[in-house]
ROMAR-814980 format. One line per 2 residues: number of its first residue (from 0); their letters; for each residue x, y, z of N, C-alpha, C, O. Coordinates in pm, 1 decimal. Layout:
% ROMAR-814980
NUM> A> X Y Z X Y Z X Y Z X Y Z  ...
This chain:
% ROMAR-814980
0> MH> 8739.9 -1300.9 -619.4 8693.8 -1411.8 -775.5 8741.1 -1380.2 -895.3 8792.2 -1466.5 -966.6  8729.2 -1238.7 -937.4 8772.0 -1218.9 -1050.9 8905.6 -1216.1 -1086.9 8923.8 -1212.6 -1208.6
2> FW> 9028.7 -1216.8 -1000.1 9137.3 -1215.6 -972.5 9174.1 -1388.9 -1007.0 9262.9 -1425.2 -1084.2  9073.8 -1489.0 -921.9 9112.2 -1649.4 -994.0 9048.2 -1705.9 -1129.4 9078.4 -1809.5 -1188.7
4> LA> 8954.7 -1613.0 -1161.2 8880.6 -1652.2 -1339.9 8983.7 -1570.7 -1378.9 9088.0 -1625.6 -1343.4  9007.5 -1461.7 -1437.3 9134.3 -1440.8 -1492.9 9255.1 -1485.8 -1513.6 9310.3 -1476.3 -1623.3
6> TI> 9318.7 -1549.6 -1391.2 9443.2 -1608.2 -1388.9 9421.3 -1759.5 -1389.6 9528.1 -1817.4 -1369.5  9324.9 -1836.9 -1404.8 9273.0 -1924.9 -1482.3 9261.1 -1969.3 -1653.4 9298.2 -2061.6 -1725.9
8> GI> 9168.4 -1812.7 -1667.5 9165.3 -1813.1 -1818.1 9304.2 -1799.9 -1903.3 9326.1 -1848.5 -2014.2  9413.9 -1702.2 -1802.9 9554.1 -1689.7 -1891.9 9613.7 -1801.3 -1902.9 9669.1 -1847.9 -2002.4
10> VL> 9597.0 -1866.4 -1749.2 9661.1 -2055.9 -1780.8 9625.1 -2125.5 -1907.2 9704.1 -2161.3 -1994.6  9480.9 -2141.8 -1905.8 9423.4 -2204.5 -1982.9 9457.6 -2172.9 -2136.8 9479.2 -2264.7 -2215.9
12> YI> 9461.2 -2041.0 -2173.5 9499.1 -1960.8 -2283.1 9647.7 -2004.8 -2311.8 9674.9 -2078.2 -2406.9  9731.1 -1961.8 -2234.9 9861.9 -1993.7 -2271.4 9915.0 -2130.0 -2282.5 10019.3 -2158.9 -2341.3
14> AS> 9843.0 -2205.5 -2227.2 9890.8 -2384.6 -2225.7 9828.6 -2429.1 -2382.2 9890.6 -2508.7 -2452.6  9684.9 -2360.6 -2430.6 9668.9 -2384.4 -2523.9 9716.3 -2362.6 -2633.2 9700.0 -2428.0 -2736.2
16> MW> 9796.2 -2241.2 -2611.7 9856.4 -2191.6 -2745.0 9969.4 -2294.1 -2754.7 9975.2 -2381.8 -2840.8  10047.6 -2276.3 -2669.3 10192.5 -2344.3 -2627.4 10165.3 -2519.7 -2699.2 10245.2 -2567.2 -2780.0
18> VS> 10066.6 -2579.8 -2660.9 10066.3 -2727.2 -2693.1 9986.9 -2718.6 -2865.6 10008.6 -2801.5 -2953.9  9909.2 -2616.5 -2876.7 9868.3 -2651.9 -3054.6 10015.5 -2550.6 -3148.5 10036.7 -2561.6 -3269.3
20> GI> 10083.6 -2474.4 -3068.1 10229.2 -2397.1 -3174.5 10313.9 -2519.3 -3171.7 10338.5 -2561.0 -3284.9  10362.0 -2584.0 -3081.0 10433.9 -2724.4 -3077.8 10397.6 -2829.4 -3173.5 10465.1 -2882.9 -3261.4
22> GQ> 10255.7 -2850.1 -3130.9 10192.7 -2994.4 -3209.9 10214.7 -2937.4 -3377.4 10279.6 -2997.3 -3463.1  10131.1 -2787.0 -3398.2 10112.0 -2777.6 -3581.2 10274.6 -2744.8 -3611.1 10292.1 -2744.7 -3733.0
24> GL> 10382.8 -2720.4 -3546.7 10515.1 -2705.4 -3553.8 10590.8 -2845.6 -3575.3 10684.2 -2850.7 -3655.2  10565.9 -2914.9 -3531.6 10604.4 -3065.9 -3536.1 10545.1 -3148.2 -3651.3 10617.5 -3218.2 -3722.1
26> ML> 10367.8 -3135.9 -3675.5 10335.9 -3195.6 -3790.4 10356.7 -3121.2 -3945.7 10324.1 -3169.7 -4054.1  10422.4 -2986.1 -3919.4 10463.9 -2946.9 -4055.1 10575.4 -2940.5 -4053.2 10615.1 -2854.4 -4131.7
28> RA> 10663.8 -2997.4 -3993.3 10828.3 -3047.4 -3978.5 10840.4 -3179.4 -4032.0 10940.1 -3202.9 -4100.4  10747.0 -3279.6 -4010.6 10771.5 -3421.9 -3991.6 10733.6 -3451.0 -4151.8 10622.7 -3417.6 -4193.4
30> FD> 10832.2 -3515.6 -4240.2 10858.4 -3616.8 -4315.9 10856.7 -3746.3 -4319.3 10911.0 -3827.1 -4243.9  10784.6 -3763.6 -4420.1 10805.6 -3912.6 -4438.4 10929.8 -4015.3 -4554.3 11011.4 -3963.4 -4630.5
32> DY> 10910.0 -4154.4 -4535.6 11032.6 -4192.7 -4601.2 11092.2 -4134.1 -4739.1 11204.8 -4157.2 -4783.3  10995.7 -4055.6 -4796.0 11011.1 -4053.8 -4994.5 11037.7 -3926.6 -4940.7 11074.5 -3873.8 -5045.6
34> GN> 11048.9 -3818.3 -4838.4 11103.1 -3681.1 -4814.4 10973.0 -3579.1 -4847.5 10986.6 -3468.5 -4900.0  10864.8 -3628.6 -4813.1 10741.1 -3571.8 -4837.9 10689.0 -3540.8 -4716.1 10731.1 -3606.3 -4620.7
36> LA> 10595.6 -3444.4 -4693.8 10506.3 -3406.2 -4560.4 10482.1 -3506.4 -4524.2 10465.5 -3594.7 -4608.4  10470.9 -3533.4 -4401.2 10360.5 -3656.0 -4335.3 10228.5 -3602.4 -4333.2 10126.4 -3663.2 -4365.3
38> YT> 10237.3 -3478.4 -4291.4 10121.1 -3443.8 -4263.7 10072.4 -3345.8 -4346.5 10163.5 -3302.9 -4417.3  9937.9 -3277.3 -4373.2 9912.2 -3180.0 -4495.9 9861.0 -3071.1 -4375.5 9830.2 -3112.6 -4263.7
40> FI> 9855.8 -2935.2 -4409.5 9820.3 -2847.8 -4383.6 9685.8 -2859.3 -4297.0 9670.5 -2837.9 -4176.8  9595.7 -2898.3 -4391.0 9447.2 -2940.2 -4311.8 9441.4 -3020.9 -4211.5 9359.2 -2997.7 -4122.8
42> ES> 9517.2 -3120.3 -4204.2 9554.5 -3195.7 -4092.6 9595.8 -3163.0 -3939.6 9563.5 -3209.7 -3830.3  9692.6 -3049.2 -3988.9 9759.3 -2964.1 -3858.8 9625.8 -2878.4 -3779.0 9593.2 -2843.6 -3665.5
44> VV> 9563.7 -2869.3 -3952.3 9398.9 -2719.2 -3847.3 9291.1 -2839.0 -3794.9 9185.7 -2790.5 -3753.9  9296.1 -2937.6 -3790.9 9233.4 -3058.4 -3746.7 9285.5 -3074.0 -3612.7 9208.0 -3052.2 -3519.6
46> FM> 9409.3 -3109.8 -3587.4 9482.9 -3158.7 -3472.3 9475.8 -2987.9 -3412.8 9509.4 -2984.8 -3294.5  9452.3 -2896.4 -3449.8 9444.9 -2798.4 -3348.8 9254.3 -2717.7 -3291.8 9221.4 -2620.7 -3223.5
48> HW> 9182.1 -2819.9 -3363.6 9080.2 -2755.5 -3304.1 9032.6 -2799.5 -3137.1 8943.1 -2730.2 -3088.5  9079.6 -2890.1 -3067.8 9080.4 -2913.7 -2938.3 9148.8 -2789.8 -2854.9 9082.1 -2704.6 -2796.3
50> PL> 9292.5 -2793.0 -2858.7 9324.8 -2655.6 -2852.0 9291.7 -2530.3 -2823.1 9307.6 -2455.2 -2726.9  9224.9 -2522.7 -2964.0 9150.0 -2370.8 -2973.1 9027.2 -2370.0 -2889.8 8995.6 -2267.9 -2828.8
52> VV> 8954.9 -2480.6 -2883.8 8859.1 -2451.9 -2830.3 8879.9 -2450.6 -2679.4 8822.1 -2361.7 -2616.9  8947.1 -2528.7 -2620.2 9028.8 -2473.9 -2460.2 9099.2 -2342.9 -2517.3 9186.4 -2407.1 -2458.8
54> RM> 9139.1 -2253.4 -2558.4 9203.8 -2132.4 -2583.5 9063.7 -2037.8 -2594.0 9059.3 -1939.3 -2520.3  8974.2 -2059.2 -2664.1 8830.8 -1989.0 -2629.7 8763.4 -1994.1 -2470.0 8748.6 -1886.4 -2412.1
56> LG> 8726.6 -2111.8 -2406.6 8720.4 -2109.1 -2314.5 8828.1 -2017.7 -2179.2 8773.7 -1956.4 -2087.4  8955.7 -2025.4 -2191.7 9019.5 -1975.0 -2138.5 9029.5 -1819.7 -2149.7 9085.6 -1755.3 -2061.1
58> GM> 8959.5 -1743.9 -2289.4 8946.6 -1651.9 -2339.1 8821.6 -1584.2 -2249.1 8816.6 -1469.5 -2204.6  8703.3 -1712.5 -2234.2 8573.2 -1680.8 -2136.7 8616.5 -1659.1 -2006.3 8555.5 -1554.8 -1982.9
60> FF> 8662.6 -1677.6 -1931.4 8744.7 -1737.3 -1832.9 8772.1 -1603.5 -1811.7 8725.2 -1540.9 -1716.6  8854.3 -1550.9 -1905.2 8930.0 -1422.0 -1847.9 8827.7 -1296.6 -1873.0 8842.0 -1193.0 -1808.1
62> VS> 8757.1 -1306.4 -1939.1 8668.4 -1193.1 -1961.3 8579.3 -1181.4 -1890.1 8540.6 -1067.4 -1864.0  8522.3 -1281.3 -1839.7 8441.8 -1266.4 -1711.5 8499.7 -1249.1 -1589.5 8428.3 -1221.1 -1493.2
64> GI> 8608.1 -1260.2 -1579.0 8678.0 -1182.5 -1472.0 8700.0 -1074.3 -1470.0 8704.1 -1018.5 -1360.3  8721.8 -1004.3 -1583.0 8732.8 -852.4 -1642.4 8553.5 -797.0 -1575.3 8520.9 -699.1 -1508.2
66> LI> 8496.3 -877.6 -1615.5 8361.0 -823.8 -1602.2 8326.7 -851.7 -1461.3 8236.6 -769.9 -1442.4  8337.9 -897.9 -1382.3 8306.1 -917.0 -1249.8 8391.7 -807.8 -1182.4 8335.8 -747.8 -1090.6
68> MV> 8544.3 -764.9 -1219.1 8614.1 -661.5 -1189.1 8548.2 -563.4 -1147.7 8537.2 -508.7 -1037.9  8475.4 -535.5 -1318.0 8449.4 -409.5 -1302.7 8310.4 -404.4 -1253.0 8280.0 -291.4 -1214.9
70> FN> 8206.2 -503.0 -1240.6 8111.9 -483.2 -1136.2 8161.8 -424.5 -1009.4 8115.8 -323.8 -955.6  8260.0 -497.0 -967.1 8345.2 -447.2 -797.4 8384.9 -370.6 -816.9 8395.2 -314.4 -707.8
72> VF> 8431.7 -299.9 -901.0 8464.8 -175.2 -876.3 8345.6 -38.5 -889.1 8340.3 58.0 -812.8  8283.9 -57.1 -971.5 8121.2 2.1 -997.1 8069.4 10.4 -859.9 8039.0 120.2 -813.2
74> MT> 8056.7 -102.0 -789.8 7994.7 -101.5 -655.3 8096.2 -21.0 -555.3 8037.3 68.2 -494.3  8170.0 -27.1 -539.1 8276.1 35.8 -441.2 8276.9 136.5 -472.8 8325.6 205.4 -383.2
76> VR> 8239.3 212.4 -584.4 8267.4 361.3 -608.8 8178.7 430.9 -527.8 8186.8 527.3 -451.6  8042.4 312.2 -587.3 7869.5 353.0 -543.9 7881.3 378.7 -418.7 7888.7 489.6 -365.9
78> NA> 7883.8 252.6 -358.8 7901.7 244.2 -189.6 7970.1 375.4 -119.5 7919.4 429.7 -21.4  8097.2 422.1 -184.3 8171.6 500.1 -111.7 8100.3 661.2 -136.1 8107.4 756.5 -58.5
80> KL> 8051.7 656.7 -229.8 7964.5 796.7 -247.8 7851.0 793.1 -142.5 7827.3 888.0 -67.7  7785.4 680.5 -142.5 7612.4 685.0 -47.2 7712.1 694.5 87.8 7703.3 801.9 147.4
82> EQ> 7801.0 601.2 141.1 7863.6 637.2 264.3 7928.2 748.4 294.4 7950.4 780.3 411.3  7971.0 830.3 176.0 8020.3 983.7 219.1 7918.4 1090.5 238.7 7922.3 1181.7 321.2
84> AA> 7823.2 1064.0 146.7 7668.3 1125.4 122.8 7626.8 1127.4 318.7 7620.6 1226.9 390.9  7603.1 968.0 360.6 7556.7 964.1 509.1 7643.9 1018.9 621.8 7598.0 1043.0 733.5
86> IE> 7803.7 1042.4 579.5 7869.5 1085.3 709.8 7885.4 1222.9 667.7 7962.2 1280.8 744.6  7843.0 1295.8 577.0 7870.0 1470.0 572.8 7709.9 1523.6 673.2 7689.7 1612.4 756.0
88> AK> 7623.0 1415.7 610.4 7464.8 1418.8 673.2 7458.3 1444.3 834.4 7405.8 1537.1 896.0  7528.4 1332.1 880.8 7550.9 1347.7 1031.6 7655.6 1437.8 1090.0 7640.8 1466.3 1208.8
90> IA> 7738.8 1477.8 1039.0 7829.4 1581.2 1044.4 7793.8 1718.4 1072.8 7842.1 1797.0 1154.3  7645.2 1738.9 941.1 7592.7 1850.1 947.1 7492.5 1854.8 1071.7 7443.8 1953.5 1126.8
92> AK> 7481.6 1764.8 1090.2 7323.0 1754.8 1165.0 7440.6 1761.5 1312.9 7431.6 1861.5 1384.1  7512.6 1686.6 1338.4 7586.9 1765.7 1504.0 7636.7 1858.0 1518.2 7653.0 1896.0 1634.2
94> LA> 7700.1 1964.4 1374.1 7698.3 2108.6 1386.8 7614.8 2169.3 1418.2 7634.5 2266.9 1490.5  7436.3 2120.0 1357.8 7349.8 2203.0 1376.0 7307.5 2207.8 1523.7 7256.5 2298.9 1588.9
96> KA> 7341.4 2090.1 1555.2 7300.4 2071.1 1700.0 7374.8 2116.5 1811.6 7348.5 2120.0 1931.8  7476.3 2151.3 1743.4 7579.3 2242.0 1831.0 7561.4 2360.9 1853.8 7585.0 2405.5 1966.1
98> RA> 7517.9 2436.0 1758.1 7517.7 2568.3 1736.2 7365.1 2564.6 1801.7 7353.4 2682.6 1834.8  7296.4 2528.4 1823.1 7128.6 2500.8 1867.6 7130.4 2577.0 2011.0 7028.2 2582.1 2079.5
């Protein structure tokens, strides 16, 4: 689960950065008939609103994937310690029974 959340997050993040970068670059290179810039800087920032929202969602997906992975690793280590203690208790009980 954490792998797919992180993967979707990265894809959304990269795609939105690509779209906003290409769009802003094209807007800031466009000229009108008089040689002036066709778009102001503010217009290019307004254009970038939705790609930045998608970038935020991608980042949230990625961070949620990381948090789930950390939880999975914690639970795996915790359960391994509990199982190891149970196995050692069984071995100790068998050794005590064999010596008696």
